[in-house]
MOPAC internal coordinates of N, CA, C and O (Angstrom, degrees):
PM7 1SCF
backbone

  N    0.0000 0     0.00 0     0.00 0    0    0    0
  C    1.4343 1     0.00 0     0.00 0    1    0    0
  C    1.5162 1   109.11 1     0.00 0    2    1    0
  O    1.2310 1   121.37 1   -27.96 1    3    2    1
  N    1.3175 1   114.99 1   152.04 1    3    2    1
  C    1.4496 1   121.62 1   179.73 1    5    3    2
  C    1.5219 1   107.97 1  -114.44 1    6    5    3
  O    1.2310 1   120.38 1   -49.65 1    7    6    5
  N    1.3272 1   116.88 1   130.35 1    7    6    5
  C    1.4636 1   120.84 1   177.77 1    9    7    6
  C    1.5166 1   108.33 1   -93.79 1   10    9    7
  O    1.2310 1   121.05 1   -55.16 1   11   10    9
  N    1.3191 1   115.61 1   124.84 1   11   10    9
  C    1.4541 1   121.14 1   178.43 1   13   11   10
  C    1.5187 1   108.78 1  -108.19 1   14   13   11
  O    1.2310 1   119.41 1   -58.33 1   15   14   13
  N    1.3404 1   118.72 1   121.67 1   15   14   13
  C    1.4623 1   119.56 1  -179.28 1   17   15   14
  C    1.5291 1   110.90 1   -75.59 1   18   17   15
  O    1.2310 1   121.28 1   -37.01 1   19   18   17
  N    1.3102 1   115.15 1   142.99 1   19   18   17
  C    1.4559 1   122.45 1   174.47 1   21   19   18
  C    1.5167 1   106.05 1  -122.94 1   22   21   19
  O    1.2310 1   120.55 1   -57.98 1   23   22   21
  N    1.3094 1   116.56 1   122.02 1   23   22   21
  C    1.4544 1   120.82 1  -177.47 1   25   23   22
  C    1.5229 1   109.23 1   -96.68 1   26   25   23
  O    1.2310 1   121.36 1   -48.28 1   27   26   25
  N    1.3205 1   115.01 1   131.72 1   27   26   25
  C    1.4561 1   120.73 1   179.31 1   29   27   26
  C    1.5221 1   108.48 1  -126.19 1   30   29   27
  O    1.2310 1   120.73 1   -37.18 1   31   30   29
  N    1.2918 1   116.21 1   142.82 1   31   30   29
  C    1.4586 1   121.79 1   177.55 1   33   31   30
  C    1.5222 1   107.93 1   -97.30 1   34   33   31
  O    1.2310 1   120.77 1   -53.26 1   35   34   33
  N    1.3146 1   116.13 1   126.74 1   35   34   33
  C    1.4609 1   121.41 1   175.36 1   37   35   34
  C    1.5215 1   107.84 1   -98.89 1   38   37   35
  O    1.2310 1   120.66 1   -54.70 1   39   38   37
  N    1.2936 1   116.34 1   125.30 1   39   38   37
  C    1.4605 1   119.05 1   177.28 1   41   39   38
  C    1.5124 1   108.30 1   -87.10 1   42   41   39
  O    1.2310 1   121.16 1   -52.38 1   43   42   41
  N    1.3180 1   115.38 1   127.62 1   43   42   41
  C    1.4662 1   121.59 1   178.01 1   45   43   42
  C    1.5261 1   108.24 1   -91.59 1   46   45   43
  O    1.2310 1   120.85 1   -26.27 1   47   46   45
  N    1.2977 1   115.97 1   153.73 1   47   46   45
  C    1.4645 1   120.21 1  -176.89 1   49   47   46
  C    1.5213 1   113.42 1   -78.57 1   50   49   47
  O    1.2310 1   120.36 1   177.13 1   51   50   49
  N    1.3330 1   116.93 1    -2.87 1   51   50   49
  C    1.4475 1   120.10 1   175.95 1   53   51   50
  C    1.5162 1   114.01 1    84.46 1   54   53   51
  O    1.2310 1   118.94 1  -177.84 1   55   54   53
  N    1.2988 1   119.62 1     2.16 1   55   54   53
  C    1.4644 1   122.07 1  -179.32 1   57   55   54
  C    1.5218 1   109.58 1   -84.85 1   58   57   55
  O    1.2310 1   120.28 1   -72.45 1   59   58   57
  N    1.3086 1   117.07 1   107.55 1   59   58   57
  C    1.4575 1   122.01 1   173.67 1   61   59   58
  C    1.5029 1   114.48 1    81.80 1   62   61   59
  O    1.2310 1   118.95 1   171.55 1   63   62   61
  N    1.3536 1   119.60 1    -8.45 1   63   62   61
  C    1.4553 1   118.19 1  -179.98 1   65   63   62
  C    1.5169 1   112.01 1  -116.21 1   66   65   63
  O    1.2310 1   120.99 1  -170.42 1   67   66   65
  N    1.2893 1   115.70 1     9.58 1   67   66   65
  C    1.4501 1   118.95 1   175.78 1   69   67   66
  C    1.5135 1   113.41 1    72.61 1   70   69   67
  O    1.2310 1   119.24 1  -162.88 1   71   70   69
  N    1.3686 1   119.06 1    17.12 1   71   70   69
  C    1.4608 1   121.98 1   177.17 1   73   71   70
  C    1.5154 1   113.77 1    78.23 1   74   73   71
  O    1.2310 1   119.53 1  -162.21 1   75   74   73
  N    1.3391 1   118.50 1    17.79 1   75   74   73
  C    1.4691 1   121.51 1   179.27 1   77   75   74
  C    1.5192 1   110.79 1   -69.84 1   78   77   75
  O    1.2310 1   121.37 1   -29.88 1   79   78   77
  N    1.3010 1   114.98 1   150.12 1   79   78   77
  C    1.4695 1   120.70 1   175.31 1   81   79   78
  C    1.5263 1   108.55 1  -100.69 1   82   81   79
  O    1.2310 1   120.35 1   -40.89 1   83   82   81
  N    1.3336 1   116.93 1   139.11 1   83   82   81
  C    1.4610 1   121.29 1   177.19 1   85   83   82
  C    1.5220 1   109.52 1  -101.59 1   86   85   83
  O    1.2310 1   120.68 1   -20.81 1   87   86   85
  N    1.2963 1   116.30 1   159.19 1   87   86   85
  C    1.4621 1   120.95 1   177.71 1   89   87   86
  C    1.5205 1   108.34 1  -121.79 1   90   89   87
  O    1.2310 1   120.92 1   -47.13 1   91   90   89
  N    1.3295 1   115.84 1   132.87 1   91   90   89
  C    1.4634 1   119.56 1   175.82 1   93   91   90
  C    1.5182 1   108.21 1  -123.33 1   94   93   91
  O    1.2310 1   120.89 1   -24.14 1   95   94   93
  N    1.3191 1   115.91 1   155.86 1   95   94   93
  C    1.4597 1   121.56 1  -178.49 1   97   95   94
  C    1.5205 1   109.15 1  -115.41 1   98   97   95
  O    1.2310 1   121.31 1   -51.34 1   99   98   97
  N    1.3134 1   115.10 1   128.66 1   99   98   97
  C    1.4616 1   121.94 1   174.96 1  101   99   98
  C    1.5229 1   105.83 1  -117.30 1  102  101   99
  O    1.2310 1   120.20 1   -49.66 1  103  102  101
  N    1.3161 1   117.21 1   130.34 1  103  102  101
  C    1.4639 1   119.30 1   179.24 1  105  103  102
  C    1.5158 1   110.17 1  -105.87 1  106  105  103
  O    1.2310 1   121.58 1   -40.42 1  107  106  105
  N    1.2972 1   114.59 1   139.58 1  107  106  105
  C    1.4590 1   122.01 1   176.53 1  109  107  106
  C    1.5263 1   106.02 1  -120.26 1  110  109  107
  O    1.2310 1   119.79 1   -48.03 1  111  110  109
  N    1.3160 1   118.01 1   131.97 1  111  110  109
  C    1.4547 1   120.38 1  -179.29 1  113  111  110
  C    1.5178 1   109.70 1   -93.00 1  114  113  111
  O    1.2310 1   121.82 1   -39.66 1  115  114  113
  N    1.3156 1   114.12 1   140.34 1  115  114  113
  C    1.4563 1   121.21 1   178.70 1  117  115  114
  C    1.5249 1   107.42 1  -118.51 1  118  117  115
  O    1.2310 1   120.41 1   -57.24 1  119  118  117
  N    1.3243 1   116.82 1   122.76 1  119  118  117
  C    1.4645 1   121.07 1  -178.73 1  121  119  118
  C    1.5242 1   109.67 1   -71.04 1  122  121  119
  O    1.2310 1   120.89 1   -47.08 1  123  122  121
  N    1.3174 1   115.90 1   132.92 1  123  122  121
  C    1.4542 1   121.37 1   176.89 1  125  123  122
  C    1.5194 1   107.53 1  -108.93 1  126  125  123
  O    1.2310 1   120.32 1   -62.61 1  127  126  125
  N    1.3251 1   117.00 1   117.39 1  127  126  125
  C    1.4578 1   120.50 1  -177.65 1  129  127  126
  C    1.5241 1   110.19 1   -79.14 1  130  129  127
  O    1.2310 1   121.23 1   -33.30 1  131  130  129
  N    1.3106 1   115.25 1   146.70 1  131  130  129
  C    1.4542 1   122.17 1  -179.09 1  133  131  130
  C    1.5284 1   107.94 1  -116.73 1  134  133  131
  O    1.2310 1   120.53 1   -42.32 1  135  134  133
  N    1.3122 1   116.60 1   137.68 1  135  134  133
  C    1.4602 1   119.95 1   178.16 1  137  135  134
  C    1.5267 1   109.25 1   -67.82 1  138  137  135
  O    1.2310 1   120.26 1   -38.51 1  139  138  137
  N    1.3433 1   117.11 1   141.49 1  139  138  137
  C    1.4686 1   119.15 1  -179.62 1  141  139  138
  C    1.5289 1   111.42 1   -70.67 1  142  141  139
  O    1.2310 1   121.04 1   -26.82 1  143  142  141
  N    1.3132 1   115.62 1   153.18 1  143  142  141
  C    1.4647 1   120.80 1   175.83 1  145  143  142
  C    1.5174 1   109.01 1   -66.36 1  146  145  143
  O    1.2310 1   120.79 1   -32.46 1  147  146  145
  N    1.3223 1   116.09 1   147.54 1  147  146  145
  C    1.4586 1   121.05 1   179.38 1  149  147  146
  C    1.5253 1   109.79 1  -109.72 1  150  149  147
  O    1.2310 1   121.35 1   -29.44 1  151  150  149
  N    1.3294 1   115.03 1   150.56 1  151  150  149
  C    1.4546 1   122.06 1  -177.57 1  153  151  150
  C    1.5176 1   109.93 1  -130.04 1  154  153  151
  O    1.2310 1   121.08 1   -42.39 1  155  154  153
  N    1.3310 1   115.54 1   137.61 1  155  154  153
  C    1.4627 1   122.06 1   176.42 1  157  155  154
  C    1.5235 1   108.21 1   -87.50 1  158  157  155
  O    1.2310 1   120.63 1   -45.30 1  159  158  157
  N    1.3273 1   116.41 1   134.70 1  159  158  157
  C    1.4602 1   121.26 1   173.57 1  161  159  158
  C    1.5293 1   106.44 1  -100.74 1  162  161  159
  O    1.2310 1   121.20 1   -55.17 1  163  162  161
  N    1.3323 1   115.32 1   124.83 1  163  162  161
  C    1.4628 1   121.76 1  -173.79 1  165  163  162
  C    1.5216 1   111.44 1  -121.03 1  166  165  163
  O    1.2310 1   120.97 1   -38.34 1  167  166  165
  N    1.3313 1   115.75 1   141.66 1  167  166  165
  C    1.4647 1   121.68 1   170.35 1  169  167  166
  C    1.5191 1   107.63 1  -101.00 1  170  169  167
  O    1.2310 1   120.91 1   -40.23 1  171  170  169
  N    1.3342 1   115.87 1   139.77 1  171  170  169
  C    1.4631 1   121.49 1   179.42 1  173  171  170
  C    1.5236 1   109.31 1  -107.25 1  174  173  171
  O    1.2310 1   120.73 1   -38.48 1  175  174  173
  N    1.3038 1   116.20 1   141.52 1  175  174  173
  C    1.4616 1   121.31 1  -178.80 1  177  175  174
  C    1.5219 1   111.20 1   -74.37 1  178  177  175
  O    1.2310 1   121.00 1   -33.85 1  179  178  177
  N    1.3076 1   115.70 1   146.15 1  179  178  177
  C    1.4688 1   122.24 1   169.49 1  181  179  178
  C    1.5244 1   107.06 1  -142.26 1  182  181  179
  O    1.2310 1   120.40 1   -10.75 1  183  182  181
  N    1.3101 1   116.83 1   169.25 1  183  182  181
  C    1.4657 1   120.82 1  -175.98 1  185  183  182
  C    1.5192 1   113.32 1   -92.32 1  186  185  183
  O    1.2310 1   119.53 1  -173.42 1  187  186  185
  N    1.3325 1   118.51 1     6.58 1  187  186  185
  C    1.4625 1   120.44 1  -172.14 1  189  187  186
  C    1.5278 1   114.90 1  -120.80 1  190  189  187
  O    1.2310 1   119.54 1   148.87 1  191  190  189
  N    1.3170 1   118.48 1   -31.13 1  191  190  189
  C    1.4648 1   120.92 1  -177.15 1  193  191  190
  C    1.5253 1   109.25 1   -73.69 1  194  193  191
  O    1.2310 1   120.16 1   -54.43 1  195  194  193
  N    1.3426 1   117.30 1   125.57 1  195  194  193
  C    1.4729 1   120.57 1  -179.70 1  197  195  194
  C    1.5298 1   111.78 1   -64.33 1  198  197  195
  O    1.2310 1   121.10 1   -33.13 1  199  198  197
  N    1.3101 1   115.49 1   146.87 1  199  198  197
  C    1.4618 1   121.36 1  -179.92 1  201  199  198
  C    1.5286 1   111.47 1   -60.72 1  202  201  199
  O    1.2310 1   120.31 1   141.13 1  203  202  201
  N    1.3205 1   117.00 1   -38.87 1  203  202  201
  C    1.4705 1   120.41 1   179.70 1  205  203  202
  C    1.5250 1   111.43 1   -63.25 1  206  205  203
  O    1.2310 1   120.26 1   146.11 1  207  206  205
  N    1.3208 1   117.12 1   -33.89 1  207  206  205
  C    1.4638 1   120.57 1   178.17 1  209  207  206
  C    1.5282 1   110.48 1   -67.97 1  210  209  207
  O    1.2310 1   120.06 1   140.26 1  211  210  209
  N    1.3258 1   117.49 1   -39.74 1  211  210  209
  C    1.4639 1   121.90 1   178.31 1  213  211  210
  C    1.5332 1   109.38 1   -64.59 1  214  213  211
  O    1.2310 1   120.34 1   138.04 1  215  214  213
  N    1.3151 1   116.96 1   -41.96 1  215  214  213
  C    1.4678 1   120.60 1   177.07 1  217  215  214
  C    1.5272 1   109.94 1   -61.23 1  218  217  215
  O    1.2310 1   120.43 1   136.93 1  219  218  217
  N    1.3105 1   116.77 1   -43.07 1  219  218  217
  C    1.4700 1   121.18 1   178.25 1  221  219  218
  C    1.5342 1   110.97 1   -60.77 1  222  221  219
  O    1.2310 1   120.15 1   137.74 1  223  222  221
  N    1.3187 1   117.32 1   -42.26 1  223  222  221
  C    1.4789 1   122.04 1   177.40 1  225  223  222
  C    1.5268 1   110.09 1   -58.67 1  226  225  223
  O    1.2310 1   120.65 1   132.20 1  227  226  225
  N    1.3194 1   116.36 1   -47.80 1  227  226  225
  C    1.4616 1   120.97 1  -178.01 1  229  227  226
  C    1.5297 1   112.19 1   -64.27 1  230  229  227
  O    1.2310 1   120.36 1   142.51 1  231  230  229
  N    1.3119 1   116.91 1   -37.49 1  231  230  229
  C    1.4707 1   120.68 1   177.79 1  233  231  230
  C    1.5241 1   111.27 1   -71.21 1  234  233  231
  O    1.2310 1   120.55 1   136.78 1  235  234  233
  N    1.3094 1   116.55 1   -43.22 1  235  234  233
  C    1.4683 1   121.06 1  -174.04 1  237  235  234
  C    1.5337 1   113.30 1   -75.23 1  238  237  235
  O    1.2310 1   119.88 1   132.57 1  239  238  237
  N    1.3244 1   117.83 1   -47.43 1  239  238  237
  C    1.4613 1   120.73 1  -172.53 1  241  239  238
  C    1.5351 1   114.18 1   -97.64 1  242  241  239
  O    1.2310 1   120.49 1   162.21 1  243  242  241
  N    1.3364 1   116.67 1   -17.79 1  243  242  241
  C    1.4612 1   119.26 1  -177.31 1  245  243  242
  C    1.5253 1   112.62 1  -121.40 1  246  245  243
  O    1.2310 1   120.13 1  -172.10 1  247  246  245
  N    1.3222 1   117.35 1     7.90 1  247  246  245
  C    1.4619 1   124.61 1   176.46 1  249  247  246
  C    1.5302 1   112.95 1    51.42 1  250  249  247
  O    1.2310 1   120.59 1  -139.88 1  251  250  249
  N    1.3179 1   116.48 1    40.12 1  251  250  249
  C    1.4640 1   121.27 1   176.57 1  253  251  250
  C    1.5238 1   108.90 1   -87.87 1  254  253  251
  O    1.2310 1   120.78 1   -34.47 1  255  254  253
  N    1.3351 1   116.11 1   145.53 1  255  254  253
  C    1.4647 1   118.22 1   173.76 1  257  255  254
  C    1.5301 1   107.84 1   -77.52 1  258  257  255
  O    1.2310 1   120.93 1    -8.71 1  259  258  257
  N    1.3106 1   115.83 1   171.29 1  259  258  257
  C    1.4686 1   120.99 1  -174.38 1  261  259  258
  C    1.5340 1   111.40 1   -57.40 1  262  261  259
  O    1.2310 1   120.28 1   137.12 1  263  262  261
  N    1.3221 1   117.07 1   -42.88 1  263  262  261
  C    1.4605 1   120.98 1  -177.80 1  265  263  262
  C    1.5349 1   111.77 1   -65.67 1  266  265  263
  O    1.2310 1   120.42 1   133.45 1  267  266  265
  N    1.3295 1   116.81 1   -46.55 1  267  266  265
  C    1.4681 1   120.58 1   179.29 1  269  267  266
  C    1.5256 1   110.80 1   -65.10 1  270  269  267
  O    1.2310 1   120.63 1   138.94 1  271  270  269
  N    1.3325 1   116.41 1   -41.06 1  271  270  269
  C    1.4679 1   120.51 1   179.58 1  273  271  270
  C    1.5280 1   110.74 1   -63.11 1  274  273  271
  O    1.2310 1   120.50 1   139.35 1  275  274  273
  N    1.3184 1   116.66 1   -40.65 1  275  274  273
  C    1.4662 1   120.67 1   178.90 1  277  275  274
  C    1.5249 1   110.38 1   -65.44 1  278  277  275
  O    1.2310 1   120.51 1   137.93 1  279  278  277
  N    1.3381 1   116.63 1   -42.07 1  279  278  277
  C    1.4670 1   121.01 1   179.26 1  281  279  278
  C    1.5291 1   110.88 1   -61.47 1  282  281  279
  O    1.2310 1   120.24 1   134.92 1  283  282  281
  N    1.3402 1   117.15 1   -45.08 1  283  282  281
  C    1.4688 1   121.05 1   179.87 1  285  283  282
  C    1.5272 1   110.42 1   -65.77 1  286  285  283
  O    1.2310 1   120.70 1   137.03 1  287  286  285
  N    1.3381 1   116.27 1   -42.97 1  287  286  285
  C    1.4680 1   120.58 1   179.17 1  289  287  286
  C    1.5218 1   110.87 1   -59.06 1  290  289  287
  O    1.2310 1   119.97 1   135.97 1  291  290  289
  N    1.3313 1   117.67 1   -44.03 1  291  290  289
  C    1.4645 1   120.86 1   179.13 1  293  291  290
  C    1.5332 1   111.30 1   -66.20 1  294  293  291
  O    1.2310 1   120.38 1   144.92 1  295  294  293
  N    1.3250 1   116.88 1   -35.08 1  295  294  293
  C    1.4643 1   120.21 1   176.70 1  297  295  294
  C    1.5322 1   109.85 1   -64.33 1  298  297  295
  O    1.2310 1   120.47 1   136.11 1  299  298  297
  N    1.3230 1   116.71 1   -43.89 1  299  298  297
  C    1.4698 1   121.27 1   176.99 1  301  299  298
  C    1.5308 1   109.25 1   -60.37 1  302  301  299
  O    1.2310 1   120.48 1   134.50 1  303  302  301
  N    1.3200 1   116.69 1   -45.50 1  303  302  301
  C    1.4632 1   121.98 1  -177.78 1  305  303  302
  C    1.5331 1   111.74 1   -62.89 1  306  305  303
  O    1.2310 1   120.72 1   138.07 1  307  306  305
  N    1.3280 1   116.23 1   -41.93 1  307  306  305
  C    1.4670 1   120.35 1  -175.38 1  309  307  306
  C    1.5228 1   114.53 1   -85.39 1  310  309  307
  O    1.2310 1   120.28 1   150.28 1  311  310  309
  N    1.3342 1   117.06 1   -29.72 1  311  310  309
  C    1.4690 1   120.23 1  -174.80 1  313  311  310
  C    1.5295 1   113.84 1  -112.65 1  314  313  311
  O    1.2310 1   120.25 1   174.16 1  315  314  313
  N    1.3191 1   117.14 1    -5.84 1  315  314  313
  C    1.4632 1   120.17 1   177.04 1  317  315  314
  C    1.5173 1   114.91 1    90.19 1  318  317  315
  O    1.2310 1   119.98 1   163.23 1  319  318  317
  N    1.3332 1   117.65 1   -16.77 1  319  318  317
  C    1.4535 1   121.70 1  -179.32 1  321  319  318
  C    1.5311 1   108.38 1  -155.22 1  322  321  319
  O    1.2310 1   120.68 1   -31.31 1  323  322  321
  N    1.3288 1   116.30 1   148.69 1  323  322  321
  C    1.4575 1   120.50 1   178.01 1  325  323  322
  C    1.5133 1   111.17 1  -150.48 1  326  325  323
  O    1.2310 1   121.23 1   -34.71 1  327  326  325
  N    1.3259 1   115.25 1   145.29 1  327  326  325
  C    1.4631 1   121.47 1  -178.36 1  329  327  326
  C    1.5260 1   110.54 1   -87.39 1  330  329  327
  O    1.2310 1   121.42 1   -52.09 1  331  330  329
  N    1.3375 1   114.89 1   127.91 1  331  330  329
  C    1.4652 1   121.32 1   178.69 1  333  331  330
  C    1.5179 1   111.76 1   -92.04 1  334  333  331
  O    1.2310 1   120.50 1   151.35 1  335  334  333
  N    1.3253 1   116.65 1   -28.65 1  335  334  333
  C    1.4570 1   121.09 1  -178.58 1  337  335  334
  C    1.5095 1   111.19 1   171.34 1  338  337  335
  O    1.2310 1   121.05 1    -7.45 1  339  338  337
  N    1.3363 1   115.61 1   172.55 1  339  338  337
  C    1.4676 1   122.81 1   179.59 1  341  339  338
  C    1.5178 1   107.28 1  -124.95 1  342  341  339
  O    1.2310 1   120.68 1   -52.25 1  343  342  341
  N    1.3368 1   116.31 1   127.75 1  343  342  341
  C    1.4522 1   121.80 1  -172.27 1  345  343  342
  C    1.5252 1   110.58 1  -142.10 1  346  345  343
  O    1.2310 1   121.13 1   -10.90 1  347  346  345
  N    1.3321 1   115.45 1   169.10 1  347  346  345
  C    1.4595 1   120.25 1   170.43 1  349  347  346
  C    1.5222 1   107.65 1   -68.78 1  350  349  347
  O    1.2310 1   120.47 1   -13.42 1  351  350  349
  N    1.3261 1   116.70 1   166.58 1  351  350  349
  C    1.4599 1   121.56 1  -174.38 1  353  351  350
  C    1.5337 1   112.56 1   -54.79 1  354  353  351
  O    1.2310 1   120.69 1   129.40 1  355  354  353
  N    1.3272 1   116.29 1   -50.60 1  355  354  353
  C    1.4650 1   120.27 1  -175.25 1  357  355  354
  C    1.5238 1   112.04 1   -63.87 1  358  357  355
  O    1.2310 1   120.64 1   138.63 1  359  358  357
  N    1.3306 1   116.38 1   -41.37 1  359  358  357
  C    1.4633 1   120.15 1  -179.89 1  361  359  358
  C    1.5278 1   109.88 1   -67.65 1  362  361  359
  O    1.2310 1   120.27 1   135.49 1  363  362  361
  N    1.3332 1   117.08 1   -44.51 1  363  362  361
  C    1.4667 1   120.79 1   179.31 1  365  363  362
  C    1.5239 1   111.07 1   -60.92 1  366  365  363
  O    1.2310 1   120.71 1   136.62 1  367  366  365
  N    1.3207 1   116.26 1   -43.38 1  367  366  365
  C    1.4659 1   120.75 1   179.68 1  369  367  366
  C    1.5309 1   110.89 1   -62.00 1  370  369  367
  O    1.2310 1   120.55 1   139.29 1  371  370  369
  N    1.3107 1   116.55 1   -40.71 1  371  370  369
  C    1.4653 1   121.22 1   178.93 1  373  371  370
  C    1.5237 1   110.69 1   -65.39 1  374  373  371
  O    1.2310 1   120.32 1   135.09 1  375  374  373
  N    1.3275 1   116.99 1   -44.91 1  375  374  373
  C    1.4710 1   120.92 1  -179.84 1  377  375  374
  C    1.5336 1   110.84 1   -61.23 1  378  377  375
  O    1.2310 1   120.31 1   135.47 1  379  378  377
  N    1.3281 1   117.01 1   -44.53 1  379  378  377
  C    1.4677 1   121.01 1   179.08 1  381  379  378
  C    1.5324 1   109.63 1   -59.87 1  382  381  379
  O    1.2310 1   120.79 1   134.31 1  383  382  381
  N    1.3062 1   116.09 1   -45.69 1  383  382  381
  C    1.4644 1   120.84 1  -179.58 1  385  383  382
  C    1.5249 1   111.35 1   -62.45 1  386  385  383
  O    1.2310 1   120.39 1   135.57 1  387  386  385
  N    1.3192 1   116.86 1   -44.43 1  387  386  385
  C    1.4713 1   121.10 1  -179.85 1  389  387  386
  C    1.5269 1   111.12 1   -62.31 1  390  389  387
  O    1.2310 1   120.39 1   135.18 1  391  390  389
  N    1.3234 1   116.86 1   -44.82 1  391  390  389
  C    1.4668 1   120.71 1  -179.16 1  393  391  390
  C    1.5239 1   110.59 1   -64.75 1  394  393  391
  O    1.2310 1   120.56 1   134.38 1  395  394  393
  N    1.3235 1   116.54 1   -45.62 1  395  394  393
  C    1.4636 1   120.02 1  -179.33 1  397  395  394
  C    1.5334 1   111.38 1   -63.05 1  398  397  395
  O    1.2310 1   120.31 1   136.19 1  399  398  397
  N    1.3134 1   117.00 1   -43.81 1  399  398  397
  C    1.4680 1   120.76 1   178.93 1  401  399  398
  C    1.5270 1   111.06 1   -62.88 1  402  401  399
  O    1.2310 1   120.52 1   135.21 1  403  402  401
  N    1.3334 1   116.61 1   -44.79 1  403  402  401
  C    1.4634 1   121.31 1  -179.37 1  405  403  402
  C    1.5256 1   110.78 1   -63.44 1  406  405  403
  O    1.2310 1   120.29 1   138.32 1  407  406  405
  N    1.3427 1   117.05 1   -41.68 1  407  406  405
  C    1.4672 1   120.83 1   178.91 1  409  407  406
  C    1.5320 1   110.72 1   -63.81 1  410  409  407
  O    1.2310 1   120.51 1   137.86 1  411  410  409
  N    1.3298 1   116.62 1   -42.14 1  411  410  409
  C    1.4760 1   120.03 1   179.43 1  413  411  410
  C    1.5310 1   111.21 1   -65.00 1  414  413  411
  O    1.2310 1   120.88 1   139.51 1  415  414  413
  N    1.3324 1   115.92 1   -40.49 1  415  414  413
  C    1.4774 1   119.68 1   179.03 1  417  415  414
  C    1.5236 1   111.05 1   -60.56 1  418  417  415
  O    1.2310 1   120.66 1   149.13 1  419  418  417
  N    1.3221 1   116.34 1   -30.87 1  419  418  417
  C    1.4604 1   120.86 1  -179.77 1  421  419  418
  C    1.5274 1   112.16 1   -99.99 1  422  421  419
  O    1.2310 1   121.25 1  -167.26 1  423  422  421
  N    1.3181 1   115.22 1    12.74 1  423  422  421
  C    1.4690 1   123.55 1   174.75 1  425  423  422
  C    1.5329 1   113.44 1    57.75 1  426  425  423
  O    1.2310 1   121.68 1  -135.41 1  427  426  425
  N    1.3441 1   114.40 1    44.59 1  427  426  425
  C    1.4615 1   120.46 1   175.49 1  429  427  426
  C    1.5236 1   108.67 1  -115.76 1  430  429  427
  O    1.2310 1   120.06 1   -37.02 1  431  430  429
  N    1.3330 1   117.49 1   142.98 1  431  430  429
  C    1.4794 1   120.54 1  -178.57 1  433  431  430
  C    1.5327 1   113.85 1   -85.72 1  434  433  431
  O    1.2310 1   119.89 1  -161.18 1  435  434  433
  N    1.3099 1   117.82 1    18.82 1  435  434  433
  C    1.4713 1   121.47 1  -177.78 1  437  435  434
  C    1.5262 1   110.93 1   -54.73 1  438  437  435
  O    1.2310 1   120.89 1   -45.08 1  439  438  437
  N    1.3315 1   115.90 1   134.92 1  439  438  437
  C    1.4621 1   122.06 1   178.74 1  441  439  438
  C    1.5150 1   109.08 1  -111.69 1  442  441  439
  O    1.2310 1   121.44 1   -43.12 1  443  442  441
  N    1.3369 1   114.85 1   136.88 1  443  442  441
  C    1.4526 1   122.09 1   177.60 1  445  443  442
  C    1.5215 1   106.73 1  -131.49 1  446  445  443
  O    1.2310 1   120.45 1   -48.70 1  447  446  445
  N    1.3247 1   116.75 1   131.30 1  447  446  445
  C    1.4635 1   121.42 1  -177.38 1  449  447  446
  C    1.5298 1   109.53 1  -134.08 1  450  449  447
  O    1.2310 1   121.28 1   -11.75 1  451  450  449
  N    1.3307 1   115.15 1   168.25 1  451  450  449
  C    1.4618 1   119.81 1   174.52 1  453  451  450
  C    1.5076 1   108.71 1  -128.48 1  454  453  451
  O    1.2310 1   121.03 1   -30.17 1  455  454  453
  N    1.3367 1   115.63 1   149.83 1  455  454  453
  C    1.4687 1   120.56 1   176.68 1  457  455  454
  C    1.5221 1   108.45 1  -142.65 1  458  457  455
  O    1.2310 1   121.34 1   -32.46 1  459  458  457
  N    1.3156 1   115.03 1   147.54 1  459  458  457
  C    1.4566 1   120.47 1  -179.64 1  461  459  458
  C    1.5250 1   109.92 1   -66.37 1  462  461  459
  O    1.2310 1   121.09 1   -43.82 1  463  462  461
  N    1.3148 1   115.52 1   136.18 1  463  462  461
  C    1.4677 1   120.44 1  -177.93 1  465  463  462
  C    1.5104 1   110.22 1   -81.75 1  466  465  463
  O    1.2310 1   120.10 1   180.00 1  467  466  465

C-alpha cells in the first residue's frame, strides 16, 4: 500500500498564539494491486501415450485447434516437453489435474506439470 499525505490547515482562534495557523497531516492509504504470478503448463513426452490422444488432450483442455495441437504434440515428441499454455496458479493447477485424471482414466502414463514463468 502507498500512503498519500493530505495536508490540512487548522485555523486557530487567535487566543494566546497570535492568530497563527497550524498544519496537520492526515494519511490515506491507497491499495496498489499486483498482477498474479503466471505458470506454464507443460506436457512431458513418454514412449507409450499415442499421439492422437495428446492431440485430443490439447484440443479438449487447452482449446487448441487441430493444427496448433498437432504442432505442440510434435514439439513434445521431438523435444521431450512442450508448453500447452500460461495461466494463473489456480487455473494451471486445475488444468494439470484434469489432464492427469483424464490420462489415468484412459490408462496412459502421460505426465503434465506446471512451472512458474
